[in-house]
C-alpha positions in Angstrom: 15.0 -70.3 177.7 17.7 -71.6 179.6 20.2 -73.8 177.6 20.4 -77.1 177.8 22.7 -79.7 177.8 23.1 -83.1 179.0 26.0 -85.6 178.7 25.3 -89.2 179.0 27.9 -91.7 180.1 31.0 -92.0 177.8 32.4 -95.8 178.0 35.7 -96.7 176.6 37.6 -100.0 177.2 41.2 -100.1 178.6 43.7 -102.2 180.5 44.0 -99.8 183.3 41.8 -97.0 185.8 44.8 -94.3 184.7 44.2 -94.2 181.4 40.3 -94.6 181.6 40.2 -91.7 183.7 42.5 -89.9 181.7 40.6 -90.5 178.4 37.2 -89.1 180.7 39.0 -85.7 181.2 40.2 -85.4 177.8 35.9 -86.2 176.8 34.7 -83.6 179.0 37.1 -80.6 179.9 35.8 -77.6 178.2 38.7 -76.0 176.3 38.4 -72.9 173.8 38.7 -73.2 169.9 41.8 -72.9 168.1 42.3 -72.4 164.3 43.4 -75.7 162.7 46.1 -76.0 159.9 43.4 -76.4 157.5 42.0 -73.4 158.4 38.7 -74.2 160.1 37.7 -73.5 163.7 38.3 -76.6 165.7 37.0 -77.6 168.9 38.6 -80.2 171.0 35.7 -82.0 171.6 31.6 -82.0 171.9 31.8 -80.6 175.2 34.0 -77.4 174.3 31.8 -77.3 170.7 28.7 -76.9 173.5 30.0 -74.7 175.7 30.5 -72.5 172.6 27.2 -72.4 171.3 25.9 -71.9 174.5 27.5 -68.5 175.4 27.8 -67.1 171.5 24.5 -68.3 169.2 22.7 -65.2 170.7 25.2 -62.4 170.0 24.6 -60.0 166.9 25.6 -60.9 163.8 28.7 -58.4 164.0 29.9 -59.3 167.3 30.6 -63.1 166.0 34.1 -62.7 164.2 36.5 -65.1 165.5 40.3 -65.1 164.8 39.9 -61.9 163.0 42.5 -61.6 160.1 43.2 -65.3 160.4 39.5 -67.4 159.6 37.4 -66.1 156.7 34.0 -67.7 157.8 30.9 -67.7 155.5 28.9 -64.7 156.4 32.3 -63.0 155.8 33.0 -64.6 152.6 29.7 -63.8 151.5 30.0 -60.2 152.5 33.2 -59.7 150.4 30.8 -61.7 147.4 28.8 -58.3 147.7 32.1 -56.2 147.8 33.5 -57.5 145.3 30.8 -57.8 142.7 28.0 -54.9 143.2 27.5 -54.6 139.3 26.3 -58.3 139.5 24.1 -58.0 142.5 22.8 -54.6 141.1 21.4 -57.1 138.2 20.8 -60.2 139.8 18.8 -58.4 143.4 20.3 -61.1 145.1 20.5 -61.8 148.8 24.1 -63.0 149.0 23.9 -63.5 152.8 21.2 -65.8 153.0 23.1 -68.9 152.9 20.8 -72.0 151.1 21.7 -74.1 154.1 23.0 -72.2 157.1 20.2 -70.2 158.4 21.4 -68.2 161.2 24.4 -66.0 161.8 26.0 -67.6 164.7 26.7 -71.1 162.6 27.7 -69.1 159.5 30.0 -67.3 161.8 32.1 -70.8 162.8 32.2 -72.3 159.4 34.6 -71.7 156.8 32.9 -71.1 152.8 32.3 -74.7 152.5 30.1 -75.4 155.6 33.1 -76.9 158.0 33.8 -76.6 161.1 36.1 -79.5 163.4 35.0 -81.2 166.5 36.7 -83.8 168.1 39.7 -84.1 165.5 36.8 -84.6 163.0 35.1 -82.2 160.4 32.2 -81.8 160.2 30.1 -80.1 157.1 26.9 -79.3 156.5 25.6 -80.0 153.3 22.7 -80.3 151.6 22.7 -83.4 152.0 22.7 -83.5 155.6 26.0 -83.3 158.1 28.6 -85.2 156.9 31.4 -86.3 159.2 34.7 -87.1 158.0 38.3 -87.1 158.9 40.2 -84.2 156.6 42.0 -87.7 155.1 38.7 -87.8 153.3 38.4 -84.5 152.0 38.9 -84.7 148.5 36.7 -87.9 148.4 33.9 -85.8 149.7 33.8 -83.0 147.5 33.2 -86.1 144.8 31.0 -87.9 146.5 28.9 -84.5 147.1 28.8 -83.8 143.1 27.7 -87.0 142.6 25.0 -88.1 145.2 21.2 -87.6 144.8 18.1 -86.3 146.6 16.7 -89.9 146.1 20.2 -91.5 147.0 20.0 -89.9 150.7 15.9 -90.7 151.2 17.0 -94.4 150.8 19.3 -94.4 152.9 17.1 -92.9 155.5 14.2 -94.9 154.4 16.6 -98.2 155.4 19.1 -97.4 157.7 17.4 -96.4 161.9 19.4 -93.6 162.7 17.2 -93.6 166.0 19.6 -96.5 166.7 22.3 -95.5 164.9 22.4 -91.7 164.4 25.9 -92.5 161.8 25.4 -94.2 158.6 28.8 -94.8 156.5 28.8 -93.7 153.1 32.3 -95.0 152.5 34.7 -96.1 155.0 35.2 -92.9 156.6 32.6 -91.0 155.9 29.6 -91.1 157.7 26.4 -89.3 157.4 25.0 -87.7 161.2 21.3 -87.9 161.4 18.3 -87.9 162.7 15.1 -90.4 162.8 12.8 -87.4 161.6 13.9 -86.6 158.0 11.1 -85.3 155.1 7.7 -84.6 155.4 6.5 -88.0 155.8 7.7 -88.7 159.1 4.9 -88.6 161.8 6.6 -88.3 165.0 4.9 -90.3 168.4 4.7 -87.1 170.7 5.2 -86.9 174.4 4.7 -84.8 176.7 4.3 -83.8 180.7 1.4 -81.9 179.9 -0.1 -80.7 176.8 -3.0 -78.7 177.6 -0.8 -75.0 178.0 -0.1 -75.8 174.2 -3.0 -77.3 172.9 -4.0 -75.4 169.5 -6.9 -73.0 170.9 -7.7 -69.8 169.3 -6.3 -66.8 170.6 -8.9 -63.8 171.3 -10.4 -61.9 170.1 -8.6 -62.4 166.9 -5.4 -63.1 165.1 -2.7 -60.9 165.6 -4.4 -59.1 168.2 -2.0 -58.7 171.1 0.5 -56.8 173.1 3.5 -55.9 171.1 1.7 -56.2 167.5 -0.4 -53.7 164.8 1.9 -50.8 165.6 2.0 -49.7 162.2 -1.1 -49.2 159.6 1.3 -49.9 156.8 1.8 -53.8 157.2 2.4 -57.3 155.3 0.3 -60.3 156.0 2.1 -63.9 155.6 -0.4 -66.9 156.7 1.9 -70.1 156.4 -0.8 -73.1 156.1 -0.8 -76.4 157.6 2.0 -78.6 156.8 3.5 -81.9 158.5 5.4 -81.1 161.6 8.9 -82.3 161.6 10.9 -79.3 163.1 12.1 -77.7 159.8 10.6 -73.8 159.5 12.2 -71.6 157.3 10.6 -68.3 156.8 11.8 -64.9 155.4 10.0 -62.3 154.4 11.4 -58.4 153.3 9.1 -55.5 153.1 10.3 -52.2 151.7 10.5 -48.9 154.2 12.2 -46.4 152.7 14.4 -45.7 149.2 17.1 -48.6 149.4 16.0 -49.2 152.9 14.1 -52.9 153.8 13.0 -54.9 157.1 13.9 -58.4 157.0 12.3 -61.1 159.3 12.9 -64.6 160.0 11.3 -67.3 161.0 13.1 -70.6 161.7 14.1 -73.5 163.5 17.0 -75.6 162.6 18.6 -78.7 162.8 22.3 -79.6 162.4 22.6 -82.6 164.2 25.1 -81.3 166.2 23.4 -78.4 167.2 19.7 -77.2 166.9 19.0 -73.2 166.8 16.0 -71.5 165.8 13.9 -67.8 167.0 12.0 -64.8 165.7 13.9 -62.0 164.0 13.8 -58.4 162.9 16.7 -57.4 160.9 16.4 -53.3 159.2 19.2 -53.3 155.9 20.3 -50.6 153.6 21.2 -51.4 150.1 24.8 -50.3 149.0 26.4 -50.9 146.1 24.1 -53.7 145.0 24.0 -55.7 148.4 22.3 -55.2 151.0 23.7 -54.0 154.5 22.9 -53.7 158.5 21.4 -50.7 159.2 20.6 -49.0 162.3 17.1 -48.4 163.0 15.4 -45.5 164.8 13.0 -48.0 166.3 13.0 -52.2 165.7 11.5 -55.1 167.5 9.6 -58.4 167.5 6.9 -59.7 169.4 5.7 -63.2 169.3 2.8 -65.4 170.8 3.3 -68.8 169.9 3.2 -72.5 171.3 6.5 -74.7 171.2 7.5 -77.8 172.0 11.2 -78.4 173.5 13.1 -81.2 173.8 14.4 -82.6 177.3 17.6 -84.2 176.7 17.9 -88.4 176.5 18.7 -89.6 180.2 17.0 -87.0 182.4 16.6 -88.9 185.8 12.5 -90.0 186.1 11.7 -88.8 182.6 11.4 -91.3 179.6 13.1 -90.6 176.4 11.8 -88.6 173.3 10.3 -85.8 175.6 9.1 -82.7 174.6 7.8 -80.0 177.5 5.1 -77.9 175.7 6.3 -74.4 176.2 3.5 -71.2 175.5 4.8 -67.9 174.9 1.8 -65.4 175.7 1.3 -61.9 177.6 2.1 -63.6 181.1 5.7 -64.8 180.1 8.8 -63.6 179.1 7.5 -60.1 178.6 4.6 -60.7 176.6 7.3 -62.3 173.8 7.9 -59.1 173.4 11.8 -57.1 172.5 12.3 -53.9 171.1 15.1 -51.8 170.7 16.1 -48.6 169.8 19.2 -47.5 167.9 19.8 -50.7 166.9 20.0 -53.5 163.6 17.8 -56.5 164.6 16.0 -57.8 167.7 15.7 -61.3 168.0 13.8 -63.7 170.3 15.4 -67.3 169.9 15.0 -70.5 172.1 17.5 -72.2 174.5 20.2 -74.3 172.0 20.1 -77.6 171.7 23.4 -79.4 171.5 24.0 -82.8 170.4 25.3 -85.2 173.3 28.4 -88.0 173.9 26.6 -91.0 173.7 27.4 -94.7 174.9 30.4 -95.8 172.9 29.7 -98.0 169.9 32.8 -99.9 170.9 30.5 -101.3 173.4 28.1 -102.4 171.0 30.2 -103.9 168.8 31.9 -105.8 171.2 28.7 -107.3 172.3 27.6 -108.2 169.2 30.3 -109.6 167.2 33.1 -110.6 169.3 36.6 -108.6 170.4 37.6 -109.4 166.4 35.2 -106.6 165.7 36.3 -104.2 168.4 36.6 -100.5 166.8 40.1 -100.0 169.1 40.5 -96.5 170.5 44.1 -96.6 168.3 41.5 -96.8 165.3 39.8 -93.4 166.3 39.7 -90.6 163.9 42.1 -88.4 165.9 44.8 -91.7 166.7 45.2 -93.0 163.4 49.3 -92.4 164.3 50.1 -91.5 160.6 48.5 -95.0 159.2 46.9 -94.7 156.0 43.1 -95.6 156.7 43.1 -96.3 152.4 44.6 -99.7 151.4 47.8 -98.8 149.5 49.1 -102.3 148.5 47.1 -105.1 147.1 45.2 -107.1 149.2 45.8 -104.7 152.1 43.2 -104.5 154.7 41.8 -100.9 155.1 42.3 -99.4 158.7 38.8 -99.4 160.3 37.5 -95.9 161.8 35.8 -95.1 164.2 32.4 -93.3 164.6 32.0 -90.6 166.8 30.3 -91.3 170.2 27.7 -88.7 169.6 23.9 -88.3 170.1 22.5 -86.3 167.7 20.5 -82.9 169.2 17.4 -82.7 168.9 14.6 -80.1 167.1 12.8 -77.3 168.9 9.2 -77.9 167.3 7.6 -74.4 166.8 3.8 -75.8 166.8 2.2 -72.7 165.7 3.0 -68.9 166.3 1.8 -65.5 165.3 5.2 -62.8 165.2 4.6 -58.8 164.5 7.7 -57.6 163.4 8.5 -53.8 163.1 10.9 -50.7 162.1 10.5 -47.1 162.5 12.9 -45.2 160.2 12.1 -40.9 161.2 8.4 -41.2 160.7 8.2 -44.4 158.4 7.1 -47.3 160.1 6.1 -50.9 158.4 5.2 -54.2 160.4 5.2 -57.4 158.7 2.8 -60.1 160.7 3.8 -63.7 160.3 1.2 -66.9 161.0 2.6 -70.3 161.0 1.0 -73.7 162.0 2.5 -77.0 161.8 0.3 -80.2 162.0 2.2 -83.8 163.2 
């Protein structure tokens, strides 16, 4: 499935067409990432970030090493933790590589241990309270807020703020939550699609888990995940022992980081060494999937309404039976096309229309164009410098409506299989 990236119009007020043209070139130019002096991976703009995601998100974890010797990613940091604390891990039996927030290897490989990356001169931090965006000046304050913020406070923000109308909520001057209208289990999404008949929930015959690429091992474990509210968020992780100190680990996920959304079905093979689980080659490893998935069509597609979701059915006639098999490999993964955030219409235009020129958020006040001025008042009576919100529209979820996946490993004469069934209502 191909990756979709749609870019809306990016509108700025300038005094001359030459400046407007220059700004547009900077906004849309695709540039490689650099390592910021702060130690974070930095992307020049949202388009550069999107291009990088598309080209790298499906690579295996061992290939996702960037700025080697200069940058330590969250994934590498967790592996170092395992290497340095083997005795502790033997007792705790923890999966240190499995972050509670970052689900996929790609995202874990571009963020630092604080789950930060830079886009367009702004710090993007993936937190337990959502995706936060701010100027690096506010990093210390963000650390304080993360310690004092509660889930109840975030729920109250989502209940009162229309993220559909404005995807950025200002927690404090210069510190924003970048969010979606979808939040929590109580949100029922009004689904619109071109044609739902090929993705409707119907019994697969003749029986559950009876399709090509499945039921290859007599030693299998089933996990049936019952009906839940369908808000696009899926995170299912299971393990199954194969041999002494060897196991298979499987994952089904669909996660929206707001800057980008990833999802897929994955089988990994691991070996336990010094108290931690490390990638290990299997003689054969596979993942096979049958699923009904709703895939978002980006806003602004000509001739189509907003919030449109295209039903996709992975079955025996499409995508090679949804079956991926590898010999002498560490993992097998079937993923979706990656959805990325979009560039939206400037908030400057909305401010100008609503409040007149005095409320216009001038480009000189943008995050990356502070001209050395302190955004926080340093003198009595001094007004704080206003920082513009980014002109981004959030990524949409890839929604797994229902799925059956079979995850298989063969090591010598030993075979194991995990079967996962999901069903989400909404």
